[in-house]
DOBA-858736 format. One line per field, with one value per atom (N, C-alpha, C): x, y, z; residue in three letters. Coordinates in Angstrom, 1 decimal, padded with zeros to 4 digits. Layout:
N
px <- X;...
py <- Y;...
pz <- Z;...
resn <- ALA;...
// end
This chain:
111
px <- -012.8;-012.3;-012.0;-011.8;-011.5;-010.3;-009.4;-007.5;-007.2;-006.5;-006.1;-005.1;-004.9;-003.2;-003.3;-003.2;-003.0;-001.5;-001.7;-000.6;-000.1;-000.7;-000.6;000.1;000.4;000.5;002.2;001.6;003.6;004.2;004.0;004.3;004.7;004.1;004.7;005.9;006.0;007.9;009.5;008.9;009.6;009.5;010.7;010.4;010.7;009.4;008.8;009.3;010.2;010.6;012.8;012.6;014.4;014.1;015.0;015.2;015.8;016.7;017.3;016.2;014.9;013.7;012.8;012.8;011.8;012.6;013.5;014.3;014.2;014.2;014.6;013.0;011.8;010.1;010.2;010.8;010.3;011.2;012.5;012.8;012.1;011.8;011.0;009.9;008.8;007.3;008.0;008.8;009.6;009.8;010.6;010.7;009.4;008.1;006.6;006.4;006.3;005.9;006.8;007.6;008.8;008.1;008.2;008.4;006.1;005.9;004.6;003.8;004.2;004.4;004.3;006.2;006.4;005.2;004.9;003.7;002.3;002.3;000.9;000.9;002.1;002.1;001.9;002.6;002.9;001.4;000.8;-000.8;-002.0;-001.8;-001.9;-002.0;-000.9;-000.3;-000.2;-000.6;-001.0;-001.9;-003.1;-004.0;-004.8;-004.2;-003.9;-003.9;-002.5;-002.4;-002.6;-003.4;-004.3;-003.8;-002.1;-001.0;-001.6;-001.9;-002.1;-001.0;-000.2;000.8;001.7;002.2;002.6;001.7;000.3;-000.6;-000.6;-000.6;-000.5;000.3;001.7;003.3;002.8;002.9;002.5;001.5;000.7;-000.3;000.1;000.9;001.7;002.2;003.4;003.8;003.7;002.1;001.6;001.0;000.8;-000.1;000.5;001.6;002.2;001.5;001.0;000.4;-000.3;-000.5;-001.7;-002.9;-002.8;-004.3;-004.9;-003.9;-004.7;-004.2;-004.6;-004.2;-005.2;-006.6;-008.1;-008.3;-008.6;-008.3;-007.6;-006.5;-005.3;-005.5;-006.1;-005.7;-007.0;-008.0;-009.5;-008.8;-008.0;-007.7;-006.6;-005.6;-005.1;-005.2;-006.4;-007.1;-007.2;-008.7;-009.2;-008.4;-007.3;-006.2;-005.9;-005.3;-005.0;-005.7;-007.4;-008.2;-008.7;-007.4;-008.2;-008.9;-009.7;-010.7;-010.0;-009.4;-008.7;-009.2;-010.7;-011.5;-012.5;-012.6;-012.9;-012.0;-010.4;-008.8;-008.8;-009.5;-008.8;-010.0;-011.4;-012.4;-011.8;-011.6;-010.2;-009.2;-008.4;-007.6;-007.6;-008.9;-008.9;-009.4;-009.6;-009.8;-008.8;-007.0;-006.1;-005.8;-005.9;-005.0;-005.4;-007.3;-007.3;-007.3;-007.4;-007.1;-005.6;-005.1;-003.2;-003.3;-004.1;-003.9;-004.1;-005.5;-006.1;-004.4;-003.9;-003.1;-001.7;-001.4;-000.3;-000.9;-001.3;-002.1;-002.2;-002.2;-002.2;-000.5;-000.1;000.8;002.4;002.0;002.4;001.8;001.1;000.8;001.1;001.1;002.5;003.5;004.0;005.4;006.2;005.7;005.3;007.0;007.9;009.1;009.1
py <- 013.1;012.2;012.6;011.4;011.3;011.3;012.4;012.1;010.6;010.1;008.7;009.2;010.2;010.3;012.3;011.9;013.1;014.1;014.6;015.4;016.3;017.6;018.6;017.3;016.0;015.8;015.1;014.5;014.7;016.0;017.0;017.9;018.7;018.1;018.4;017.7;016.8;015.8;017.0;017.2;018.1;019.8;020.0;021.5;021.6;022.1;022.2;023.2;023.4;025.0;024.4;023.3;022.2;022.1;021.9;021.0;019.8;019.3;018.1;017.6;018.3;017.6;017.2;017.5;017.1;016.1;015.8;015.1;013.3;013.8;012.9;012.2;013.0;012.8;012.2;012.9;011.5;010.5;010.6;009.1;007.8;008.1;007.7;007.0;007.9;007.9;006.7;007.0;006.6;004.6;004.6;003.8;002.6;003.3;003.0;002.2;003.4;002.8;001.4;001.0;-000.4;-001.3;-000.8;-002.1;-002.1;-001.7;-002.0;-002.4;-002.4;-003.3;-004.9;-005.1;-006.4;-006.8;-006.4;-007.1;-007.1;-006.1;-006.3;-007.0;-008.0;-009.4;-010.6;-010.0;-011.4;-011.9;-010.6;-010.8;-011.7;-011.2;-012.2;-013.1;-013.6;-015.0;-015.7;-014.7;-015.8;-016.1;-015.4;-015.6;-016.9;-017.1;-018.1;-018.9;-019.4;-020.1;-020.1;-019.8;-019.7;-019.5;-020.0;-020.3;-019.1;-019.7;-018.3;-018.0;-018.7;-018.1;-017.0;-017.2;-016.6;-014.9;-016.0;-014.6;-013.6;-014.0;-013.6;-012.4;-013.1;-011.8;-010.8;-011.7;-010.5;-009.7;-009.7;-008.7;-007.7;-008.5;-007.3;-006.6;-007.3;-006.3;-005.0;-005.3;-003.7;-002.9;-003.6;-002.8;-001.5;-000.8;000.0;000.7;000.9;001.8;002.0;004.1;004.2;003.9;004.2;004.2;003.3;001.9;000.9;000.2;000.5;000.4;-000.5;-000.2;000.0;-001.5;-001.9;-002.8;-004.4;-004.1;-004.9;-005.4;-004.4;-004.9;-006.5;-005.6;-006.9;-007.5;-007.9;-009.4;-010.1;-009.7;-009.9;-010.5;-009.6;-010.0;-011.8;-011.6;-012.6;-014.0;-013.7;-014.7;-015.9;-014.5;-015.1;-016.1;-015.8;-016.2;-017.8;-017.8;-019.3;-019.3;-017.8;-017.4;-017.0;-018.0;-017.5;-017.1;-017.9;-017.9;-015.6;-015.2;-014.3;-013.1;-013.3;-012.5;-012.7;-013.5;-013.0;-012.1;-012.1;-011.4;-010.0;-009.9;-008.5;-008.0;-009.4;-008.7;-008.3;-008.7;-008.4;-006.8;-006.3;-004.8;-003.8;-004.9;-004.0;-003.6;-004.1;-003.7;-002.2;-002.7;-001.5;000.0;-000.4;000.9;001.4;000.3;000.9;000.8;000.7;002.2;003.2;002.7;004.7;005.5;005.2;005.7;006.3;005.2;005.3;006.1;006.2;007.6;008.7;009.0;010.3;010.6;009.2;009.9;010.2;009.3;009.7;011.1;011.8;013.0;014.1;014.2;014.7;014.1;013.7;013.7;013.0;013.3;013.3;014.0;013.7;014.7;014.2
pz <- -007.1;-005.6;-005.0;-004.1;-002.5;-002.3;-002.4;-002.0;-000.9;-002.0;-000.5;000.2;-000.2;000.7;001.3;002.6;003.6;002.6;002.0;001.6;001.9;003.2;004.6;005.4;005.6;006.6;006.0;004.7;004.6;004.1;003.7;003.6;004.8;005.9;007.3;007.7;006.7;006.8;006.3;005.2;005.1;004.2;004.3;003.7;002.7;001.9;000.3;-000.6;000.3;000.0;-000.5;000.0;000.2;-001.1;-002.1;-003.2;-002.1;-001.9;-000.7;-000.2;000.8;001.1;000.4;-001.5;-002.3;-002.6;-003.4;-004.2;-002.9;-001.5;-001.1;-001.0;000.1;-000.8;-002.0;-003.1;-004.3;-004.5;-003.2;-003.6;-003.3;-001.5;-000.9;-001.5;-002.4;-003.1;-004.5;-004.9;-006.1;-005.3;-004.6;-004.0;-003.0;-003.4;-002.3;-003.7;-004.7;-005.8;-006.7;-006.3;-007.0;-005.9;-004.8;-003.4;-003.7;-004.1;-003.3;-004.5;-005.9;-007.3;-007.1;-006.5;-006.1;-004.9;-004.5;-002.9;-003.6;-004.8;-005.5;-005.8;-006.7;-007.5;-006.9;-005.4;-004.8;-004.2;-003.8;-003.0;-003.8;-005.1;-006.5;-006.3;-006.4;-006.0;-005.0;-004.0;-002.5;-002.6;-002.9;-002.8;-004.1;-005.1;-005.5;-004.9;-004.2;-003.5;-002.3;-001.0;000.0;001.1;001.1;002.1;003.2;004.6;005.2;005.7;006.4;006.8;005.9;004.4;003.7;003.7;003.0;003.2;003.8;005.5;006.5;006.5;006.2;005.7;004.9;003.7;003.2;003.2;004.0;004.3;005.1;006.1;007.0;007.2;005.5;004.8;003.4;003.5;003.1;004.2;005.4;006.1;006.2;006.1;006.4;005.5;004.6;003.4;003.7;004.5;005.1;004.0;003.1;002.5;002.9;002.7;002.6;003.9;005.1;006.4;006.2;006.4;006.8;006.3;005.2;004.5;004.6;004.6;005.5;006.9;007.5;008.3;008.8;008.2;008.1;007.5;006.7;006.0;007.0;006.9;008.3;009.1;010.4;010.8;010.6;009.5;008.9;009.2;008.3;008.2;009.1;009.9;011.6;012.2;011.5;012.4;011.7;010.7;010.2;009.1;008.4;007.5;006.4;005.8;004.3;003.5;003.5;002.4;002.2;003.8;003.9;003.5;004.0;004.7;002.5;001.6;000.0;-000.2;000.0;-000.9;-000.5;001.4;001.8;001.1;000.2;-000.3;-001.9;-002.0;-003.4;-003.6;-002.3;-002.7;-002.7;-002.7;-002.2;-003.2;-004.8;-006.2;-007.0;-006.2;-007.2;-005.8;-004.9;-003.7;-004.0;-004.1;-004.5;-006.1;-007.0;-008.3;-008.0;-006.9;-007.2;-006.1;-005.4;-004.5;-005.1;-006.3;-006.8;-007.7;-008.9;-009.3;-008.4;-007.3;-007.0;-006.8;-006.2;-006.1;-007.1;-008.7;-009.6;-010.1;-009.8;-010.4;-009.8;-008.6;-007.6;-008.0;-008.3;-007.9;-009.8;-010.7;-012.5;-012.1;-013.3;-013.8;-014.8
resn <- MET;MET;MET;ASN;ASN;ASN;LEU;LEU;LEU;LEU;LEU;LEU;ILE;ILE;ILE;ASP;ASP;ASP;TRP;TRP;TRP;SER;SER;SER;ARG;ARG;ARG;ILE;ILE;ILE;GLU;GLU;GLU;SER;SER;SER;LEU;LEU;LEU;VAL;VAL;VAL;ASP;ASP;ASP;MET;MET;MET;ASN;ASN;ASN;ASP;ASP;ASP;PRO;PRO;PRO;GLU;GLU;GLU;ASP;ASP;ASP;GLN;GLN;GLN;ALA;ALA;ALA;TRP;TRP;TRP;LEU;LEU;LEU;LYS;LYS;LYS;GLU;GLU;GLU;MET;MET;MET;VAL;VAL;VAL;THR;THR;THR;SER;SER;SER;LEU;LEU;LEU;LEU;LEU;LEU;GLU;GLU;GLU;ASN;ASN;ASN;MET;MET;MET;ALA;ALA;ALA;THR;THR;THR;ARG;ARG;ARG;VAL;VAL;VAL;GLU;GLU;GLU;ASN;ASN;ASN;LEU;LEU;LEU;ASP;ASP;ASP;ARG;ARG;ARG;LEU;LEU;LEU;MET;MET;MET;GLN;GLN;GLN;THR;THR;THR;LYS;LYS;LYS;ASP;ASP;ASP;PRO;PRO;PRO;LYS;LYS;LYS;ASP;ASP;ASP;LEU;LEU;LEU;GLN;GLN;GLN;SER;SER;SER;GLU;GLU;GLU;LEU;LEU;LEU;HIS;HIS;HIS;GLN;GLN;GLN;ILE;ILE;ILE;LYS;LYS;LYS;GLY;GLY;GLY;VAL;VAL;VAL;ALA;ALA;ALA;ALA;ALA;ALA;LEU;LEU;LEU;SER;SER;SER;GLU;GLU;GLU;VAL;VAL;VAL;VAL;VAL;VAL;VAL;VAL;VAL;LYS;LYS;LYS;ALA;ALA;ALA;GLU;GLU;GLU;SER;SER;SER;LEU;LEU;LEU;VAL;VAL;VAL;LYS;LYS;LYS;GLU;GLU;GLU;GLY;GLY;GLY;ASN;ASN;ASN;VAL;VAL;VAL;GLU;GLU;GLU;SER;SER;SER;SER;SER;SER;ILE;ILE;ILE;ILE;ILE;ILE;GLU;GLU;GLU;GLY;GLY;GLY;LYS;LYS;LYS;LYS;LYS;LYS;ILE;ILE;ILE;PRO;PRO;PRO;ALA;ALA;ALA;ILE;ILE;ILE;TRP;TRP;TRP;GLU;GLU;GLU;SER;SER;SER;THR;THR;THR;LYS;LYS;LYS;GLN;GLN;GLN;GLU;GLU;GLU;LEU;LEU;LEU;GLU;GLU;GLU;LYS;LYS;LYS;LYS;LYS;LYS;PHE;PHE;PHE;SER;SER;SER;SER;SER;SER
// end
């Protein structure tokens, strides 16, 4: 399985031998998992309502998750251009990518 997360980059941000750094990283990952659960639910709802402004806003919020970046940038660009249907086709890829990313994070940070 290809990893969606560049662990060497994440681990370069903290001292993995420092319990405080490890706790901070775990807190950030927990926050991300909670936030993205809400974002994926919102995205699903917005893809059904097809409101371009709200869909673009939600995609923009999700864009910061690196593993999702490429597909989200494409979906956001399409909806900005007024191509809502193509944006939704791209957007439907997001939950599966996020699920794989989430599993990878949970495996690394399960306690």
